[in-house]
LUMSE-410756 format. One record per residue: residue in one letter; x, y, z of N, C-alpha, C, CB in turn. Coordinates in nm, 2 decimals. Glycine has a CB too. Layout:
N
res	n_px	n_py	n_pz	ca_px	ca_py	ca_pz	c_px	c_py	c_pz	cb_px	cb_py	cb_pz
A	X	Y	Z	X	Y	Z	X	Y	Z	X	Y	Z
...
This chain:
236
res	n_px	n_py	n_pz	ca_px	ca_py	ca_pz	c_px	c_py	c_pz	cb_px	cb_py	cb_pz
I	-9.41	-1.38	10.77	-9.40	-1.27	10.66	-9.25	-1.27	10.62	-9.46	-1.11	10.71
R	-9.22	-1.27	10.48	-9.11	-1.27	10.43	-9.07	-1.11	10.42	-9.11	-1.35	10.30
T	-8.95	-1.08	10.49	-8.91	-0.95	10.48	-8.85	-0.91	10.35	-8.82	-0.92	10.59
D	-8.80	-1.00	10.27	-8.74	-0.98	10.14	-8.85	-1.00	10.03	-8.62	-1.07	10.12
A	-8.97	-0.97	10.06	-9.09	-0.99	9.97	-9.07	-0.87	9.87	-9.25	-0.99	10.05
P	-9.09	-0.88	9.74	-9.08	-0.77	9.64	-9.19	-0.65	9.68	-9.11	-0.84	9.50
P	-9.14	-0.54	9.65	-9.23	-0.43	9.66	-9.35	-0.43	9.57	-9.17	-0.31	9.63
T	-9.47	-0.36	9.62	-9.57	-0.34	9.54	-9.62	-0.19	9.52	-9.67	-0.43	9.59
S	-9.73	-0.16	9.45	-9.77	-0.02	9.44	-9.84	0.02	9.57	-9.87	0.01	9.31
R	-9.87	-0.08	9.66	-9.92	-0.05	9.79	-9.82	-0.05	9.91	-10.02	-0.14	9.81
R	-9.75	-0.15	9.89	-9.64	-0.17	9.99	-9.51	-0.13	9.92	-9.62	-0.32	10.03
T	-9.46	-0.02	9.90	-9.34	0.02	9.82	-9.21	-0.04	9.88	-9.33	0.19	9.81
W	-9.20	-0.07	10.00	-9.07	-0.13	10.04	-9.11	-0.27	10.09	-9.01	-0.05	10.16
G	-9.20	-0.33	10.03	-9.23	-0.47	10.07	-9.28	-0.49	10.22	-9.12	-0.55	10.05
F	-9.22	-0.58	10.28	-9.23	-0.60	10.40	-9.10	-0.58	10.50	-9.30	-0.71	10.41
A	-9.05	-0.50	10.44	-8.89	-0.48	10.51	-8.92	-0.43	10.66	-8.78	-0.35	10.43
R	-9.02	-0.34	10.67	-9.04	-0.28	10.79	-9.09	-0.38	10.90	-9.14	-0.17	10.78
A	-9.13	-0.51	10.87	-9.18	-0.61	10.91	-9.07	-0.65	11.05	-9.19	-0.71	10.79
E	-8.97	-0.65	11.00	-8.85	-0.70	11.07	-8.86	-0.60	11.22	-8.69	-0.67	10.98
V	-8.87	-0.49	11.18	-8.85	-0.40	11.30	-8.98	-0.41	11.40	-8.82	-0.25	11.26
L	-9.09	-0.42	11.33	-9.22	-0.44	11.41	-9.20	-0.58	11.50	-9.35	-0.46	11.30
S	-9.15	-0.67	11.45	-9.14	-0.80	11.51	-9.03	-0.79	11.62	-9.12	-0.91	11.41
A	-8.92	-0.71	11.59	-8.83	-0.70	11.70	-8.88	-0.62	11.80	-8.71	-0.65	11.67
A	-8.96	-0.51	11.78	-9.03	-0.42	11.90	-9.11	-0.50	11.96	-9.11	-0.29	11.86
A	-9.20	-0.58	11.90	-9.29	-0.67	11.98	-9.23	-0.78	12.06	-9.38	-0.73	11.90
Q	-9.12	-0.83	12.02	-9.03	-0.92	12.10	-8.96	-0.85	12.22	-8.93	-0.97	12.01
A	-8.90	-0.75	12.20	-8.84	-0.66	12.30	-8.94	-0.63	12.40	-8.77	-0.54	12.24
G	-9.06	-0.59	12.36	-9.17	-0.54	12.46	-9.22	-0.66	12.55	-9.29	-0.48	12.39
I	-9.23	-0.79	12.48	-9.27	-0.92	12.56	-9.16	-0.95	12.67	-9.28	-1.06	12.46
L	-9.03	-0.93	12.60	-8.91	-0.98	12.70	-8.91	-0.87	12.83	-8.74	-0.98	12.62
L	-8.93	-0.73	12.79	-8.94	-0.64	12.91	-9.05	-0.68	12.99	-8.96	-0.49	12.87
A	-9.16	-0.72	12.95	-9.29	-0.75	13.04	-9.24	-0.86	13.12	-9.42	-0.79	12.95
I	-9.19	-0.98	13.06	-9.15	-1.10	13.12	-9.03	-1.06	13.23	-9.10	-1.21	13.00
G	-8.95	-0.98	13.20	-8.85	-0.95	13.30	-8.91	-0.88	13.43	-8.75	-0.85	13.23
V	-9.00	-0.78	13.40	-9.05	-0.70	13.51	-9.13	-0.79	13.60	-9.15	-0.58	13.46
F	-9.22	-0.89	13.52	-9.30	-0.98	13.59	-9.21	-1.06	13.68	-9.39	-1.07	13.50
A	-9.09	-1.11	13.61	-9.02	-1.22	13.69	-8.96	-1.15	13.82	-8.89	-1.29	13.60
L	-8.91	-1.03	13.80	-8.86	-0.94	13.91	-8.97	-0.92	14.02	-8.82	-0.79	13.85
I	-9.09	-0.90	13.99	-9.19	-0.87	14.09	-9.22	-0.99	14.16	-9.33	-0.80	14.03
E	-9.23	-1.10	14.07	-9.26	-1.25	14.12	-9.15	-1.29	14.22	-9.26	-1.36	14.00
G	-9.02	-1.25	14.18	-8.90	-1.31	14.26	-8.91	-1.24	14.41	-8.75	-1.29	14.18
V	-8.95	-1.09	14.40	-8.96	-1.04	14.53	-9.07	-1.11	14.61	-8.99	-0.92	14.52
R	-9.18	-1.14	14.55	-9.30	-1.21	14.62	-9.25	-1.33	14.67	-9.43	-1.23	14.53
R	-9.17	-1.44	14.59	-9.14	-1.54	14.65	-9.03	-1.53	14.76	-9.12	-1.62	14.54
L	-8.95	-1.43	14.74	-8.84	-1.41	14.83	-8.90	-1.39	14.97	-8.74	-1.30	14.78
L	-9.01	-1.31	14.98	-9.07	-1.28	15.11	-9.16	-1.40	15.15	-9.16	-1.14	15.09
D	-9.22	-1.48	15.07	-9.32	-1.59	15.10	-9.27	-1.72	15.00	-9.49	-1.54	15.07
P	-9.17	-1.78	15.03	-9.11	-1.88	14.95	-9.20	-2.01	14.95	-8.96	-1.92	15.02
P	-9.25	-2.06	14.82	-9.33	-2.17	14.84	-9.26	-2.31	14.83	-9.44	-2.16	14.75
E	-9.31	-2.41	14.86	-9.23	-2.54	14.86	-9.19	-2.59	14.72	-9.33	-2.66	14.93
V	-9.05	-2.62	14.70	-9.02	-2.66	14.59	-8.93	-2.77	14.59	-8.98	-2.57	14.52
E	-8.94	-2.87	14.51	-8.87	-3.00	14.51	-8.75	-2.99	14.43	-8.95	-3.11	14.48
G	-8.63	-3.01	14.48	-8.51	-2.98	14.40	-8.49	-3.09	14.29	-8.39	-2.99	14.49
G	-8.52	-3.21	14.29	-8.50	-3.30	14.20	-8.57	-3.28	14.07	-8.53	-3.41	14.26
P	-8.71	-3.27	14.06	-8.79	-3.23	13.93	-8.73	-3.10	13.88	-8.95	-3.21	13.96
L	-8.71	-3.00	13.97	-8.68	-2.87	13.91	-8.54	-2.86	13.83	-8.68	-2.78	14.03
L	-8.44	-2.96	13.91	-8.32	-2.98	13.84	-8.35	-3.04	13.70	-8.22	-3.06	13.91
L	-8.42	-3.14	13.68	-8.43	-3.21	13.56	-8.48	-3.12	13.46	-8.52	-3.32	13.58
F	-8.59	-3.03	13.50	-8.65	-2.94	13.38	-8.55	-2.84	13.35	-8.79	-2.85	13.42
G	-8.46	-2.79	13.43	-8.35	-2.70	13.42	-8.27	-2.75	13.32	-8.28	-2.68	13.55
V	-8.22	-2.85	13.33	-8.11	-2.93	13.24	-8.17	-2.94	13.10	-8.06	-3.08	13.31
L	-8.30	-2.99	13.09	-8.35	-3.02	12.95	-8.38	-2.87	12.89	-8.50	-3.13	12.96
G	-8.42	-2.77	12.97	-8.43	-2.65	12.90	-8.30	-2.58	12.86	-8.52	-2.55	12.97
L	-8.20	-2.61	12.93	-8.07	-2.55	12.91	-8.01	-2.62	12.77	-7.97	-2.58	13.04
V	-8.02	-2.74	12.76	-7.98	-2.82	12.64	-8.05	-2.75	12.49	-8.04	-2.97	12.67
A	-8.19	-2.75	12.53	-8.24	-2.69	12.41	-8.22	-2.56	12.37	-8.37	-2.71	12.40
N	-8.19	-2.48	12.49	-8.15	-2.35	12.45	-8.01	-2.32	12.40	-8.16	-2.27	12.55
V	-7.92	-2.41	12.43	-7.78	-2.40	12.39	-7.78	-2.45	12.24	-7.68	-2.49	12.49
I	-7.87	-2.53	12.20	-7.88	-2.58	12.06	-7.92	-2.45	11.99	-7.98	-2.70	12.05
A	-8.04	-2.39	12.04	-8.09	-2.27	11.97	-7.99	-2.15	11.95	-8.21	-2.22	12.03
I	-7.90	-2.13	12.06	-7.82	-2.03	12.06	-7.70	-2.05	11.96	-7.79	-2.01	12.18
G	-7.67	-2.18	11.93	-7.56	-2.24	11.84	-7.63	-2.19	11.69	-7.54	-2.42	11.88
V	-7.76	-2.21	11.67	-7.82	-2.17	11.55	-7.80	-2.04	11.52	-7.94	-2.21	11.54
L	-7.84	-1.96	11.62	-7.87	-1.80	11.60	-7.73	-1.72	11.62	-7.98	-1.73	11.72
V	-7.64	-1.77	11.68	-7.51	-1.69	11.70	-7.45	-1.62	11.61	-7.42	-1.76	11.74
S	-7.43	-1.69	11.49	-7.36	-1.62	11.39	-7.45	-1.53	11.30	-7.29	-1.72	11.30
A	-7.58	-1.54	11.32	-7.66	-1.43	11.24	-7.73	-1.33	11.33	-7.77	-1.49	11.15
R	-7.70	-1.32	11.45	-7.75	-1.23	11.55	-7.76	-1.09	11.51	-7.68	-1.23	11.67
D	-7.64	-1.06	11.44	-7.62	-0.91	11.40	-7.67	-0.88	11.25	-7.46	-0.87	11.40
A	-7.75	-0.97	11.20	-7.80	-0.95	11.05	-7.92	-0.85	11.06	-7.85	-1.09	10.98
N	-8.01	-0.84	11.16	-8.11	-0.76	11.17	-8.16	-0.75	11.32	-8.20	-0.80	11.07
L	-8.26	-0.66	11.35	-8.31	-0.65	11.46	-8.38	-0.76	11.49	-8.37	-0.53	11.46
N	-8.46	-0.81	11.41	-8.54	-0.93	11.44	-8.46	-1.05	11.51	-8.59	-0.99	11.30
L	-8.35	-1.08	11.44	-8.27	-1.20	11.48	-8.19	-1.16	11.62	-8.17	-1.23	11.35
R	-8.17	-1.03	11.62	-8.11	-1.00	11.77	-8.22	-1.00	11.88	-8.05	-0.85	11.78
A	-8.34	-0.98	11.85	-8.45	-1.02	11.93	-8.46	-1.17	11.96	-8.58	-0.97	11.86
A	-8.45	-1.23	11.86	-8.47	-1.39	11.88	-8.37	-1.44	11.94	-8.49	-1.47	11.76
F	-8.25	-1.38	11.93	-8.12	-1.44	12.01	-8.13	-1.40	12.15	-7.98	-1.39	11.95
L	-8.18	-1.27	12.17	-8.18	-1.22	12.31	-8.29	-1.30	12.38	-8.22	-1.07	12.32
E	-8.40	-1.36	12.32	-8.51	-1.42	12.39	-8.44	-1.58	12.42	-8.66	-1.42	12.30
V	-8.37	-1.62	12.34	-8.30	-1.76	12.37	-8.22	-1.75	12.48	-8.22	-1.81	12.26
V	-8.14	-1.65	12.48	-8.03	-1.62	12.58	-8.12	-1.62	12.71	-7.93	-1.48	12.54
N	-8.21	-1.54	12.71	-8.30	-1.51	12.83	-8.34	-1.65	12.88	-8.43	-1.41	12.80
D	-8.40	-1.73	12.79	-8.45	-1.87	12.83	-8.32	-1.96	12.89	-8.52	-1.95	12.70
A	-8.21	-1.94	12.83	-8.08	-2.01	12.88	-8.05	-1.96	13.01	-7.95	-1.97	12.79
L	-8.06	-1.84	13.04	-8.01	-1.79	13.16	-8.11	-1.83	13.27	-7.99	-1.65	13.15
G	-8.25	-1.83	13.24	-8.36	-1.89	13.31	-8.32	-2.04	13.34	-8.50	-1.87	13.23
S	-8.28	-2.12	13.26	-8.25	-2.26	13.28	-8.13	-2.28	13.37	-8.22	-2.33	13.15
V	-8.03	-2.20	13.34	-7.91	-2.20	13.44	-7.96	-2.16	13.60	-7.79	-2.07	13.38
A	-8.03	-2.05	13.60	-8.08	-2.02	13.73	-8.17	-2.13	13.80	-8.16	-1.90	13.71
V	-8.24	-2.19	13.72	-8.33	-2.29	13.77	-8.23	-2.42	13.82	-8.43	-2.32	13.65
I	-8.12	-2.44	13.75	-8.02	-2.56	13.78	-7.97	-2.52	13.91	-7.90	-2.58	13.66
V	-7.92	-2.41	13.92	-7.84	-2.36	14.05	-7.91	-2.35	14.17	-7.79	-2.23	14.03
S	-8.05	-2.29	14.14	-8.15	-2.29	14.26	-8.19	-2.43	14.29	-8.28	-2.20	14.22
A	-8.21	-2.52	14.20	-8.25	-2.66	14.22	-8.13	-2.73	14.33	-8.27	-2.75	14.06
I	-8.00	-2.70	14.27	-7.89	-2.76	14.35	-7.90	-2.72	14.49	-7.76	-2.72	14.30
V	-7.91	-2.57	14.50	-7.90	-2.50	14.64	-8.01	-2.55	14.73	-7.92	-2.35	14.63
I	-8.14	-2.57	14.66	-8.25	-2.63	14.74	-8.23	-2.75	14.80	-8.37	-2.63	14.67
A	-8.18	-2.85	14.70	-8.17	-2.98	14.73	-8.06	-3.01	14.84	-8.14	-3.05	14.60
L	-7.95	-2.92	14.85	-7.84	-2.94	14.92	-7.87	-2.87	15.07	-7.72	-2.88	14.85
T	-7.94	-2.76	15.06	-7.94	-2.68	15.18	-8.09	-2.65	15.23	-7.85	-2.54	15.16
G	-8.19	-2.68	15.15	-8.31	-2.64	15.18	-8.36	-2.50	15.18	-8.33	-2.68	15.29
F	-8.27	-2.41	15.13	-8.29	-2.27	15.11	-8.38	-2.24	14.99	-8.16	-2.20	15.08
L	-8.51	-2.25	15.02	-8.62	-2.22	14.94	-8.61	-2.08	14.85	-8.74	-2.21	15.03
Q	-8.55	-1.99	14.91	-8.55	-1.84	14.86	-8.45	-1.85	14.73	-8.49	-1.71	14.98
A	-8.37	-1.96	14.71	-8.27	-1.96	14.61	-8.34	-1.94	14.48	-8.18	-2.09	14.61
D	-8.46	-2.00	14.46	-8.54	-1.99	14.33	-8.57	-1.85	14.31	-8.67	-2.08	14.33
A	-8.62	-1.79	14.41	-8.65	-1.64	14.39	-8.54	-1.56	14.35	-8.71	-1.59	14.50
I	-8.42	-1.57	14.42	-8.31	-1.50	14.40	-8.26	-1.50	14.24	-8.21	-1.56	14.49
A	-8.25	-1.64	14.22	-8.20	-1.67	14.07	-8.30	-1.59	13.97	-8.21	-1.85	14.03
A	-8.43	-1.59	14.00	-8.51	-1.54	13.91	-8.49	-1.39	13.89	-8.64	-1.58	13.94
M	-8.45	-1.34	14.00	-8.44	-1.19	14.00	-8.31	-1.15	13.94	-8.46	-1.12	14.15
V	-8.21	-1.23	13.95	-8.09	-1.20	13.88	-8.10	-1.20	13.73	-7.98	-1.29	13.92
V	-8.18	-1.32	13.69	-8.19	-1.32	13.55	-8.28	-1.20	13.50	-8.24	-1.46	13.50
A	-8.37	-1.16	13.57	-8.45	-1.05	13.52	-8.38	-0.91	13.52	-8.58	-1.04	13.62
C	-8.29	-0.91	13.61	-8.20	-0.78	13.62	-8.09	-0.78	13.50	-8.12	-0.78	13.77
L	-8.08	-0.89	13.44	-7.99	-0.91	13.35	-8.04	-0.88	13.21	-7.95	-1.04	13.36
I	-8.17	-0.93	13.19	-8.26	-0.92	13.07	-8.32	-0.79	13.04	-8.36	-1.00	13.09
I	-8.37	-0.72	13.15	-8.45	-0.60	13.14	-8.35	-0.50	13.04	-8.49	-0.54	13.30
P	-8.24	-0.45	13.11	-8.16	-0.35	13.02	-8.15	-0.39	12.89	-8.02	-0.34	13.06
R	-8.12	-0.52	12.85	-8.10	-0.55	12.71	-8.23	-0.55	12.63	-8.03	-0.70	12.69
A	-8.35	-0.57	12.69	-8.47	-0.56	12.63	-8.49	-0.41	12.59	-8.59	-0.61	12.72
V	-8.47	-0.32	12.69	-8.49	-0.18	12.68	-8.40	-0.13	12.56	-8.45	-0.10	12.82
V	-8.28	-0.17	12.55	-8.20	-0.12	12.44	-8.25	-0.16	12.30	-8.05	-0.18	12.46
L	-8.28	-0.29	12.31	-8.37	-0.34	12.16	-8.48	-0.25	12.13	-8.44	-0.49	12.17
L	-8.57	-0.24	12.25	-8.68	-0.17	12.23	-8.65	-0.01	12.18	-8.76	-0.17	12.38
R	-8.57	0.04	12.23	-8.52	0.18	12.18	-8.46	0.18	12.04	-8.42	0.24	12.28
A	-8.39	0.07	12.01	-8.34	0.07	11.86	-8.46	0.07	11.76	-8.24	-0.06	11.82
S	-8.55	-0.03	11.81	-8.68	-0.03	11.72	-8.75	0.08	11.72	-8.78	-0.14	11.76
G	-8.77	0.14	11.81	-8.85	0.26	11.84	-8.78	0.39	11.75	-8.85	0.28	12.00
R	-8.66	0.41	11.75	-8.58	0.50	11.69	-8.61	0.47	11.53	-8.42	0.47	11.73
I	-8.62	0.35	11.48	-8.65	0.33	11.33	-8.78	0.35	11.31	-8.62	0.20	11.28
L	-8.88	0.32	11.39	-9.01	0.34	11.37	-9.05	0.49	11.37	-9.09	0.28	11.47
L	-8.99	0.56	11.44	-9.00	0.70	11.46	-8.93	0.77	11.35	-8.94	0.74	11.58
E	-8.86	0.72	11.28	-8.78	0.76	11.15	-8.67	0.88	11.21	-8.90	0.83	11.02
E	-8.59	0.83	11.30	-8.49	0.91	11.36	-8.39	0.90	11.25	-8.44	0.86	11.50
T	-8.30	1.01	11.25	-8.18	0.98	11.17	-8.09	0.89	11.22	-8.11	1.10	11.15
P	-8.05	0.78	11.12	-7.94	0.69	11.18	-7.82	0.73	11.22	-7.89	0.60	11.09
D	-7.74	0.67	11.33	-7.63	0.71	11.40	-7.52	0.72	11.30	-7.60	0.63	11.50
A	-7.53	0.64	11.18	-7.41	0.64	11.08	-7.42	0.77	11.01	-7.41	0.52	10.99
I	-7.52	0.85	11.00	-7.55	0.95	10.91	-7.55	1.08	10.98	-7.67	0.93	10.84
D	-7.46	1.18	10.95	-7.45	1.31	11.01	-7.53	1.40	10.90	-7.30	1.35	11.04
L	-7.64	1.44	10.95	-7.69	1.54	10.84	-7.62	1.66	10.82	-7.82	1.57	10.87
D	-7.56	1.72	10.91	-7.48	1.84	10.90	-7.37	1.81	10.80	-7.43	1.90	11.04
A	-7.30	1.70	10.79	-7.21	1.68	10.72	-7.25	1.66	10.57	-7.14	1.58	10.79
V	-7.36	1.59	10.56	-7.42	1.57	10.43	-7.47	1.70	10.37	-7.54	1.46	10.44
R	-7.50	1.80	10.43	-7.54	1.94	10.40	-7.40	2.01	10.35	-7.61	2.02	10.52
S	-7.30	2.00	10.44	-7.17	2.06	10.40	-7.13	2.02	10.28	-7.07	2.05	10.49
H	-7.13	1.89	10.25	-7.07	1.82	10.13	-7.14	1.87	10.01	-7.09	1.66	10.15
I	-7.28	1.86	10.03	-7.35	1.90	9.90	-7.34	2.06	9.88	-7.52	1.85	9.90
L	-7.33	2.14	9.97	-7.31	2.28	9.95	-7.18	2.30	9.90	-7.34	2.35	10.07
E	-7.07	2.22	9.91	-6.95	2.26	9.85	-6.94	2.23	9.70	-6.84	2.19	9.93
L	-7.03	2.16	9.63	-7.04	2.13	9.48	-7.07	2.28	9.41	-7.17	2.03	9.45
D	-7.02	2.27	9.29	-7.04	2.40	9.23	-7.17	2.44	9.19	-6.97	2.41	9.11
H	-7.22	2.55	9.20	-7.37	2.61	9.14	-7.48	2.56	9.25	-7.41	2.54	8.98
V	-7.44	2.50	9.36	-7.55	2.47	9.46	-7.54	2.58	9.56	-7.52	2.32	9.54
T	-7.65	2.64	9.57	-7.68	2.76	9.68	-7.73	2.73	9.81	-7.76	2.86	9.64
A	-7.81	2.63	9.82	-7.88	2.59	9.94	-7.94	2.45	9.94	-8.00	2.69	9.96
V	-7.96	2.40	10.05	-8.02	2.25	10.06	-8.11	2.26	10.17	-7.90	2.13	10.09
H	-8.25	2.21	10.15	-8.35	2.22	10.23	-8.42	2.09	10.25	-8.43	2.33	10.20
D	-8.52	2.07	10.33	-8.61	1.95	10.34	-8.51	1.85	10.33	-8.72	1.93	10.24
L	-8.41	1.83	10.42	-8.30	1.72	10.44	-8.33	1.62	10.52	-8.18	1.78	10.49
H	-8.38	1.49	10.48	-8.42	1.40	10.60	-8.36	1.27	10.55	-8.60	1.39	10.64
A	-8.32	1.19	10.66	-8.26	1.06	10.66	-8.33	0.98	10.77	-8.12	1.06	10.69
S	-8.36	0.85	10.74	-8.42	0.76	10.81	-8.38	0.62	10.77	-8.54	0.78	10.80
Q	-8.44	0.52	10.84	-8.40	0.38	10.81	-8.53	0.31	10.80	-8.30	0.33	10.93
I	-8.54	0.23	10.69	-8.66	0.15	10.66	-8.64	0.01	10.74	-8.67	0.12	10.50
A	-8.52	-0.04	10.74	-8.50	-0.15	10.82	-8.35	-0.17	10.84	-8.55	-0.27	10.76
T	-8.29	-0.28	10.89	-8.15	-0.30	10.90	-8.10	-0.29	10.77	-8.11	-0.43	10.98
G	-7.98	-0.21	10.76	-7.92	-0.20	10.62	-7.97	-0.13	10.51	-7.91	-0.32	10.57
L	-8.07	-0.06	10.56	-8.17	0.02	10.44	-8.19	0.15	10.47	-8.33	-0.05	10.41
P	-8.08	0.24	10.50	-8.10	0.38	10.53	-8.14	0.46	10.40	-7.96	0.45	10.60
V	-8.21	0.55	10.41	-8.28	0.64	10.30	-8.25	0.79	10.31	-8.44	0.62	10.30
L	-8.22	0.86	10.22	-8.20	1.00	10.24	-8.28	1.07	10.14	-8.06	1.04	10.23
T	-8.33	1.18	10.16	-8.40	1.28	10.07	-8.36	1.42	10.09	-8.55	1.27	10.10
A	-8.36	1.50	9.99	-8.32	1.65	10.01	-8.37	1.72	9.87	-8.14	1.67	10.04
H	-8.38	1.85	9.90	-8.40	1.95	9.79	-8.27	2.03	9.78	-8.53	2.05	9.81
V	-8.22	2.03	9.66	-8.10	2.10	9.62	-8.13	2.20	9.55	-8.00	2.02	9.55
V	-8.10	2.33	9.60	-8.12	2.46	9.51	-7.99	2.51	9.45	-8.19	2.59	9.59
V	-8.02	2.52	9.31	-7.90	2.57	9.22	-7.95	2.69	9.17	-7.85	2.46	9.11
A	-7.84	2.75	9.08	-7.85	2.87	9.01	-7.94	2.86	8.90	-7.72	2.92	8.97
D	-8.03	2.94	8.88	-8.14	2.95	8.77	-8.07	2.90	8.64	-8.20	3.11	8.75
G	-7.94	2.96	8.61	-7.89	2.93	8.47	-7.84	2.79	8.45	-7.77	3.03	8.45
C	-7.84	2.70	8.56	-7.82	2.56	8.53	-7.93	2.49	8.47	-7.78	2.48	8.65
F	-8.04	2.56	8.46	-8.17	2.49	8.40	-8.18	2.53	8.25	-8.31	2.54	8.48
R	-8.10	2.64	8.23	-8.10	2.70	8.08	-8.00	2.65	8.01	-8.09	2.85	8.08
D	-7.89	2.62	8.07	-7.78	2.55	7.99	-7.78	2.41	8.01	-7.65	2.61	8.03
G	-7.86	2.35	8.05	-7.88	2.20	8.07	-7.78	2.12	8.18	-7.86	2.13	7.93
H	-7.73	2.19	8.27	-7.63	2.15	8.37	-7.71	2.09	8.47	-7.55	2.26	8.43
G	-7.83	2.10	8.48	-7.91	2.06	8.61	-7.90	1.90	8.63	-8.08	2.10	8.59
A	-7.89	1.82	8.54	-7.88	1.68	8.51	-7.75	1.64	8.58	-7.89	1.65	8.34
A	-7.65	1.72	8.54	-7.50	1.69	8.59	-7.49	1.71	8.73	-7.39	1.78	8.52
I	-7.56	1.81	8.79	-7.57	1.85	8.93	-7.62	1.74	9.00	-7.65	1.97	8.95
L	-7.73	1.68	8.95	-7.80	1.59	9.02	-7.71	1.45	9.04	-7.95	1.56	8.95
A	-7.64	1.43	8.95	-7.55	1.33	8.92	-7.44	1.34	9.03	-7.50	1.33	8.78
E	-7.39	1.47	9.04	-7.28	1.50	9.13	-7.33	1.48	9.28	-7.23	1.64	9.11
V	-7.44	1.52	9.30	-7.51	1.50	9.43	-7.52	1.38	9.48	-7.64	1.55	9.43
Q	-7.57	1.29	9.40	-7.59	1.15	9.42	-7.45	1.08	9.45	-7.67	1.08	9.31
T	-7.34	1.11	9.36	-7.22	1.04	9.37	-7.16	1.10	9.50	-7.14	1.05	9.24
C	-7.17	1.22	9.53	-7.12	1.26	9.66	-7.19	1.20	9.78	-7.12	1.42	9.68
I	-7.31	1.19	9.79	-7.37	1.11	9.89	-7.32	0.96	9.91	-7.50	1.12	9.86
A	-7.32	0.90	9.77	-7.28	0.76	9.79	-7.14	0.74	9.82	-7.32	0.68	9.67
D	-7.05	0.83	9.78	-6.91	0.80	9.81	-6.85	0.83	9.97	-6.82	0.91	9.70
H	-6.95	0.93	10.03	-6.91	0.97	10.16	-7.01	0.91	10.28	-6.91	1.14	10.16
F	-7.13	0.87	10.22	-7.21	0.84	10.34	-7.28	0.70	10.30	-7.32	0.97	10.37
D	-7.31	0.64	10.42	-7.38	0.50	10.41	-7.52	0.52	10.40	-7.35	0.41	10.54
V	-7.57	0.53	10.27	-7.70	0.56	10.22	-7.74	0.45	10.11	-7.70	0.71	10.15
A	-7.84	0.38	10.15	-7.88	0.28	10.03	-7.95	0.32	9.93	-7.94	0.19	10.08
H	-8.03	0.43	9.96	-8.14	0.48	9.87	-8.13	0.64	9.89	-8.30	0.42	9.92
S	-8.12	0.72	9.78	-8.14	0.88	9.81	-8.23	0.92	9.70	-7.99	0.97	9.79
T	-8.32	1.00	9.73	-8.40	1.08	9.64	-8.37	1.25	9.66	-8.56	1.03	9.68
I	-8.33	1.29	9.53	-8.28	1.44	9.53	-8.37	1.52	9.44	-8.12	1.47	9.47
Q	-8.41	1.61	9.48	-8.49	1.71	9.40	-8.41	1.84	9.37	-8.62	1.74	9.47
V	-8.37	1.87	9.25	-8.28	1.97	9.20	-8.39	2.09	9.17	-8.19	1.93	9.07
E	-8.37	2.21	9.22	-8.47	2.30	9.18	-8.39	2.44	9.18	-8.59	2.30	9.29
P	-8.45	2.54	9.09	-8.38	2.67	9.07	-8.41	2.76	9.19	-8.43	2.73	8.94
V	-8.33	2.86	9.20	-8.35	2.95	9.31	-8.49	3.02	9.30	-8.23	3.06	9.31
S	-8.52	3.03	9.19	-8.67	3.12	9.17	-8.78	3.03	9.22	-8.71	3.16	8.99
H	-8.76	2.89	9.24	-8.86	2.80	9.30	-8.87	2.78	9.44	-8.86	2.69	9.25
R	-8.75	2.84	9.51	-8.74	2.82	9.65	-8.85	2.90	9.74	-8.61	2.86	9.69
E	-8.88	3.02	9.69	-8.97	3.11	9.77	-9.11	3.06	9.77	-8.97	3.25	9.72
P	-9.17	3.02	9.64	-9.30	2.98	9.64	-9.31	2.85	9.72	-9.35	2.97	9.51
E	-9.22	2.76	9.71	-9.23	2.62	9.75	-9.22	2.64	9.91	-9.11	2.53	9.69
A	-9.14	2.75	9.97	-9.15	2.77	10.11	-9.28	2.80	10.17	-9.07	2.87	10.15
H	-9.35	2.89	10.08	-9.49	2.94	10.12	-9.60	2.82	10.13	-9.54	3.06	10.00
A	-9.57	2.72	10.02	-9.67	2.61	10.01	-9.64	2.52	10.12	-9.66	2.54	9.88
């Protein structure tokens, strides 16, 4: 799915949110793999299977080469969005696994210590699980439409209230559609006279300029309403 696909009347943001869904799915899979590797490592530590060091070393080296190439491709773009962060984390996880395989194969070949494979798997699992949790939390915050860290709604409210003729701000919401696409909505209450003298449009422009100048908001939707409209709207 192209996340830059144009919006339609049915999907007004296109497939921008697909990036977050994909990242959440990858993070969930990584977390499950990490937990499984940790449990399996404990089991193998208590009851180590017979492992041949030579073939294990070969597979580890081949896997590491492939993962290093993939890391080289993704490293410059890993901060572009959550999906690429998840892909980079998955490749790093595979690379760490390959390193663990190589180290454990060498230890087994030199010493015959079969538990080396299990210990290496547990170390990799302990490294990857916290990172998968962080990525899953970041994806979840976007899907739950929490306020982005870069936007302080109290500060937004204060800036808008400082504008002339503004008496109140309500239904103030901020969320994030995808990486780099924060959105904000608000109802701005102004003196009734602003609608009689035609000043309402100017206030709308001032509010949007204030938000654009002081806050990292890609898209804002502002409803300007008179004081007389506030009470019936609150009941509705």
